Residue frames as qw, qx, qy, qz and C-alpha x, y, z in Angstrom:
[[0.331, 0.460, -0.435, -0.700, -28.04, 165.91, -116.63],
 [0.700, 0.207, 0.681, -0.060, -30.11, 163.49, -118.55],
 [0.180, 0.313, -0.588, -0.724, -29.99, 162.78, -122.25],
 [0.573, 0.352, 0.700, -0.239, -33.15, 161.60, -123.99],
 [0.349, 0.369, 0.685, 0.523, -34.72, 161.49, -127.42],
 [0.077, 0.146, -0.026, -0.986, -35.80, 164.82, -128.80],
 [0.264, 0.580, 0.764, -0.099, -39.62, 165.25, -129.30],
 [0.213, 0.595, 0.473, 0.614, -41.41, 167.53, -131.68],
 [0.307, -0.900, -0.280, -0.134, -42.61, 169.65, -128.89],
 [0.630, -0.501, 0.056, 0.591, -38.84, 170.42, -128.01],
 [0.560, 0.457, 0.281, 0.632, -38.29, 172.22, -131.19],
 [0.010, 0.923, 0.089, 0.374, -38.89, 175.70, -129.87],
 [0.600, -0.760, 0.231, 0.093, -36.18, 175.05, -127.37],
 [0.823, -0.074, 0.407, 0.389, -33.80, 173.27, -129.72],
 [0.579, 0.663, 0.271, 0.390, -33.78, 175.47, -132.71],
 [0.139, -0.976, 0.147, -0.087, -32.50, 178.55, -130.80],
 [0.722, -0.509, 0.398, 0.249, -29.57, 176.35, -129.74],
 [0.724, 0.264, 0.421, 0.479, -28.67, 175.74, -133.38],
 [0.220, 0.938, 0.114, 0.241, -29.07, 179.38, -134.16],
 [0.393, -0.865, 0.306, 0.057, -26.43, 180.18, -131.45],
 [0.776, -0.216, 0.492, 0.332, -24.18, 177.43, -132.80],
 [0.576, 0.647, 0.318, 0.386, -24.54, 178.82, -136.34],
 [0.034, 0.978, -0.054, 0.198, -23.45, 182.26, -134.97],
 [0.596, -0.689, 0.377, 0.170, -20.51, 180.95, -133.11],
 [0.760, 0.111, 0.487, 0.415, -19.27, 179.19, -136.27],
 [0.386, 0.842, 0.230, 0.299, -19.59, 182.30, -138.19],
 [0.355, -0.909, 0.215, 0.043, -17.50, 184.00, -135.55],
 [0.763, -0.275, 0.476, 0.340, -14.83, 181.52, -136.61],
 [0.192, 0.633, -0.402, -0.633, -14.93, 182.97, -140.16],
 [0.179, -0.053, 0.941, 0.281, -16.04, 179.54, -141.69],
 [0.477, -0.004, -0.384, -0.790, -18.94, 178.67, -143.93],
 [0.216, -0.154, -0.960, 0.084, -20.08, 175.60, -142.00],
 [0.069, -0.574, -0.743, 0.336, -23.76, 175.85, -141.15],
 [0.007, -0.425, -0.070, 0.903, -24.12, 179.29, -142.63],
 [0.204, -0.065, -0.663, -0.717, -26.66, 178.26, -145.33],
 [0.667, -0.254, -0.018, -0.700, -29.54, 177.68, -142.74],
 [0.830, -0.052, -0.552, -0.055, -28.58, 174.17, -142.04],
 [0.038, -0.301, -0.945, -0.125, -29.64, 172.33, -139.90],
 [0.372, -0.264, -0.188, -0.870, -33.21, 173.72, -140.50],
 [0.579, -0.106, 0.526, -0.615, -36.12, 172.69, -138.56],
 [0.874, 0.266, -0.188, -0.361, -36.98, 170.15, -141.30],
 [0.540, 0.355, -0.740, 0.186, -33.54, 168.37, -140.74],
 [0.167, -0.262, 0.746, -0.589, -34.20, 168.14, -136.98],
 [0.763, 0.087, 0.175, -0.617, -37.76, 166.99, -137.60],
 [0.828, 0.303, -0.433, -0.188, -36.38, 164.22, -139.81],
 [0.299, 0.360, -0.795, 0.387, -33.94, 163.29, -137.21],
 [0.506, -0.130, 0.555, -0.647, -36.86, 163.03, -134.55],
 [0.827, 0.232, -0.101, -0.502, -38.88, 161.00, -136.97],
 [0.680, 0.427, -0.596, 0.032, -35.91, 158.73, -137.47],
 [0.811, -0.573, -0.110, 0.029, -35.27, 158.35, -133.71],
 [0.749, 0.243, -0.121, 0.604, -31.85, 159.78, -134.10],
 [0.062, 0.676, -0.102, 0.728, -32.20, 163.11, -132.40],
 [0.614, -0.439, -0.565, 0.332, -31.31, 163.60, -128.80],
 [0.042, -0.829, 0.098, -0.549, -31.15, 166.51, -126.25],
 [0.487, -0.032, -0.608, 0.627, -29.33, 167.07, -123.08],
 [0.385, -0.753, -0.323, -0.425, -31.46, 168.31, -120.25],
 [0.435, 0.029, -0.547, 0.715, -30.05, 170.11, -117.25],
 [0.005, 0.274, 0.534, -0.800, -32.28, 171.28, -114.43],
 [0.406, 0.642, 0.568, -0.317, -35.32, 170.98, -116.66],
 [0.286, 0.846, -0.097, -0.440, -33.73, 172.97, -119.53],
 [0.873, 0.364, 0.183, 0.267, -32.66, 171.62, -122.93],
 [0.237, -0.871, 0.272, 0.333, -28.98, 172.74, -123.12],
 [0.078, -0.472, 0.744, 0.467, -27.65, 170.62, -126.03],
 [0.841, 0.376, 0.196, -0.335, -28.68, 168.65, -129.06],
 [0.000, 0.499, -0.770, -0.396, -27.14, 166.15, -131.39],
 [0.883, 0.199, -0.179, -0.386, -27.98, 163.30, -133.69],
 [0.323, -0.437, 0.838, 0.049, -26.60, 159.80, -133.18],
 [0.794, 0.341, -0.244, -0.440, -26.80, 157.17, -135.99],
 [0.679, -0.290, 0.673, -0.047, -26.26, 153.48, -135.97],
 [0.826, 0.396, 0.395, -0.068, -26.86, 152.67, -139.53],
 [0.653, 0.007, 0.374, 0.658, -23.75, 154.00, -141.14],
 [0.083, 0.852, -0.001, -0.518, -22.80, 157.25, -142.94],
 [0.793, 0.529, 0.231, 0.197, -22.20, 157.03, -146.71],
 [0.237, 0.921, -0.216, 0.220, -19.90, 160.02, -146.73],
 [0.467, -0.685, 0.558, -0.026, -17.51, 158.08, -144.45],
 [0.957, 0.163, 0.240, 0.013, -17.00, 155.36, -146.94],
 [0.675, 0.499, -0.058, 0.540, -14.11, 157.17, -148.56],
 [0.385, -0.889, 0.050, 0.242, -11.43, 159.03, -146.52],
 [0.635, 0.655, -0.130, 0.389, -8.40, 160.69, -147.97],
 [0.222, 0.682, -0.453, 0.529, -5.04, 161.62, -146.54],
 [0.311, -0.374, 0.704, -0.517, -5.39, 159.01, -143.71],
 [0.484, -0.119, -0.825, -0.267, -7.51, 156.15, -142.62],
 [0.689, -0.522, -0.034, -0.502, -10.25, 155.31, -140.08],
 [0.276, -0.511, 0.737, -0.345, -9.36, 153.48, -137.02],
 [0.632, 0.106, 0.750, -0.163, -11.69, 150.62, -137.89],
 [0.005, 0.096, -0.768, -0.633, -12.35, 148.95, -141.10],
 [0.242, 0.551, 0.747, -0.282, -16.08, 149.58, -141.86],
 [0.019, -0.138, -0.425, -0.895, -18.27, 151.04, -144.51],
 [0.460, -0.012, 0.185, -0.869, -21.86, 152.38, -144.38],
 [0.743, -0.006, -0.504, -0.440, -23.26, 148.96, -145.61],
 [0.818, -0.252, -0.493, 0.155, -21.79, 147.17, -142.69],
 [0.025, -0.759, 0.255, -0.598, -21.18, 149.98, -140.20],
 [0.721, -0.290, -0.527, 0.343, -19.33, 148.92, -137.10],
 [0.238, 0.011, -0.249, 0.939, -19.43, 152.48, -135.89],
 [0.014, 0.835, 0.528, -0.151, -21.99, 154.95, -134.65],
 [0.359, 0.324, 0.139, 0.864, -21.90, 158.53, -136.03],
 [0.155, -0.661, -0.378, 0.629, -22.47, 161.78, -134.14],
 [0.253, 0.459, 0.380, 0.762, -23.83, 164.61, -136.29],
 [0.161, -0.691, -0.272, -0.650, -25.16, 168.18, -135.44],
 [0.539, -0.433, -0.492, 0.528, -23.73, 168.69, -131.99],
 [0.074, 0.630, 0.006, 0.773, -24.80, 172.03, -130.43],
 [0.458, -0.417, -0.605, 0.501, -24.72, 173.29, -126.95],
 [0.110, -0.934, -0.314, -0.133, -26.52, 176.27, -125.57],
 [0.352, 0.700, -0.186, 0.593, -24.13, 179.24, -125.43],
 [0.397, -0.685, 0.272, -0.547, -24.81, 180.17, -121.83],
 [0.873, -0.392, 0.268, -0.115, -24.11, 176.60, -120.67],
 [0.778, 0.470, -0.350, 0.227, -20.84, 175.90, -122.54],
 [0.239, 0.507, -0.668, 0.490, -18.08, 174.73, -120.40],
 [0.620, -0.328, 0.319, -0.637, -20.59, 173.02, -118.13],
 [0.322, -0.197, 0.926, -0.019, -19.69, 169.36, -119.11],
 [0.748, 0.382, 0.273, -0.469, -22.52, 169.06, -121.71],
 [0.550, 0.582, -0.562, -0.207, -20.13, 168.08, -124.46],
 [0.012, 0.339, -0.923, 0.184, -18.55, 165.44, -122.20],
 [0.544, 0.134, 0.694, -0.451, -22.00, 163.98, -121.36],
 [0.720, 0.541, -0.057, -0.430, -22.87, 163.90, -125.00],
 [0.423, 0.549, -0.718, -0.066, -19.72, 162.13, -125.92],
 [0.221, -0.221, 0.884, -0.348, -20.07, 159.68, -122.93],
 [0.690, 0.288, 0.442, -0.496, -23.66, 158.87, -123.98],
 [0.667, 0.572, -0.354, -0.320, -22.68, 158.35, -127.63],
 [0.201, 0.470, -0.856, 0.081, -19.83, 156.00, -126.52],
 [0.441, -0.029, 0.783, -0.437, -22.16, 154.00, -124.07],
 [0.731, 0.416, 0.225, -0.492, -24.80, 153.73, -126.71],
 [0.516, 0.586, -0.585, -0.219, -22.30, 152.61, -129.36],
 [0.006, 0.256, -0.946, 0.198, -20.95, 149.81, -127.09],
 [0.572, 0.200, 0.625, -0.491, -24.73, 148.76, -126.19],
 [0.743, 0.537, 0.054, -0.396, -25.38, 148.53, -129.92],
 [0.895, -0.056, 0.346, 0.275, -22.23, 146.43, -130.61],
 [0.450, 0.874, -0.079, 0.163, -20.34, 149.17, -132.38],
 [0.838, -0.065, -0.109, 0.531, -16.54, 149.30, -132.32],
 [0.347, -0.098, -0.026, 0.932, -16.23, 153.12, -132.56],
 [0.161, 0.862, 0.410, -0.250, -17.81, 156.50, -132.88],
 [0.493, 0.200, 0.324, 0.782, -17.19, 158.68, -135.82],
 [0.018, 0.870, 0.326, -0.369, -17.77, 162.39, -136.28],
 [0.514, 0.320, 0.235, 0.760, -16.66, 165.06, -138.83],
 [0.037, -0.896, -0.236, 0.374, -16.40, 168.85, -138.77],
 [0.481, 0.863, -0.003, 0.154, -15.02, 171.64, -140.78],
 [0.727, 0.186, -0.243, 0.615, -11.21, 171.95, -140.86],
 [0.193, 0.438, -0.190, 0.857, -11.39, 175.35, -139.57],
 [0.641, -0.623, -0.209, -0.397, -13.85, 174.65, -136.62],
 [0.362, 0.407, -0.692, 0.473, -11.13, 174.77, -134.02],
 [0.483, -0.344, 0.379, -0.710, -13.53, 174.85, -131.19],
 [0.948, 0.021, 0.044, -0.316, -15.31, 171.52, -132.19],
 [0.736, 0.410, -0.498, 0.205, -11.84, 170.02, -133.19],
 [0.090, 0.445, -0.687, 0.567, -10.42, 170.82, -129.74],
 [0.701, -0.250, 0.323, -0.585, -13.50, 169.42, -128.02],
 [0.931, 0.209, -0.225, -0.198, -13.21, 166.21, -130.01],
 [0.557, 0.489, -0.557, 0.375, -9.53, 165.85, -129.34],
 [0.242, -0.456, 0.556, -0.651, -10.01, 166.56, -125.57],
 [0.817, -0.075, 0.296, -0.490, -12.51, 163.61, -125.59],
 [0.600, -0.244, 0.751, 0.129, -10.10, 161.10, -127.14],
 [0.730, 0.640, 0.218, -0.103, -11.13, 161.45, -130.81],
 [0.541, -0.298, 0.482, 0.621, -8.38, 160.99, -133.41],
 [0.400, 0.701, -0.187, -0.560, -8.21, 163.04, -136.62],
 [0.777, 0.005, 0.622, 0.096, -8.30, 160.34, -139.29],
 [0.336, 0.132, 0.590, 0.722, -8.34, 162.20, -142.68],
 [0.269, 0.259, -0.052, -0.926, -10.58, 164.08, -145.01],
 [0.329, 0.426, 0.843, -0.014, -14.08, 163.09, -145.98],
 [0.124, -0.036, -0.340, -0.932, -16.36, 164.84, -148.48],
 [0.423, 0.342, 0.543, -0.640, -20.06, 165.57, -147.74],
 [0.519, 0.523, 0.667, 0.113, -22.66, 164.90, -150.43],
 [0.228, 0.950, 0.127, -0.170, -22.45, 168.58, -151.33],
 [0.693, 0.564, -0.143, 0.425, -18.73, 168.20, -152.05],
 [0.217, -0.866, 0.308, -0.330, -17.56, 170.23, -148.94],
 [0.566, 0.283, -0.674, 0.381, -14.35, 168.92, -147.23],
 [0.621, -0.688, 0.086, -0.366, -14.60, 167.85, -143.56],
 [0.174, 0.430, -0.844, 0.269, -11.98, 166.29, -141.22],
 [0.828, -0.244, -0.426, -0.271, -13.11, 162.78, -140.00],
 [0.155, -0.544, 0.685, -0.459, -12.61, 161.90, -136.46],
 [0.810, -0.179, -0.511, -0.224, -12.98, 158.52, -134.76],
 [0.280, -0.522, 0.659, -0.463, -12.71, 157.15, -131.15],
 [0.491, -0.069, -0.862, -0.104, -12.78, 153.35, -130.35],
 [0.720, -0.512, -0.173, -0.437, -15.14, 152.08, -127.99]]
């Protein structure tokens, strides 16, 4: 498996993966991603910013995610806990993973492990002390995956929309 930057021409393969992820989240009975997010415009913006990546297995795009190194303002305040590292978005000592999605037919194939390993390697290469990620409190599948890969639940953060999310962090 290789992980590479997503290109605009990858969108026809990438967007159905997000549709499958949206359906899987709906099956959990939670509202995360049920408003059309992430839309193609969101992924295009990630591509233009150089923050969109895809996992490719046997020539097929099987997973996607965004990896940011510039800080995440919604992580500046955390309630009911604390981050493992002291850092804010103005002086981020962490990388942030967003919008992880894996093709349904390929789940259980080690794709999330490859994504997490890549994020950890890139964080270290960019001088970051940790990787942070957030998810809906009810997204038990994502939470289980994060905890399996060594992330610790650190507390509650709030998106710009006001929605609550559980913040996770793993030291590099």
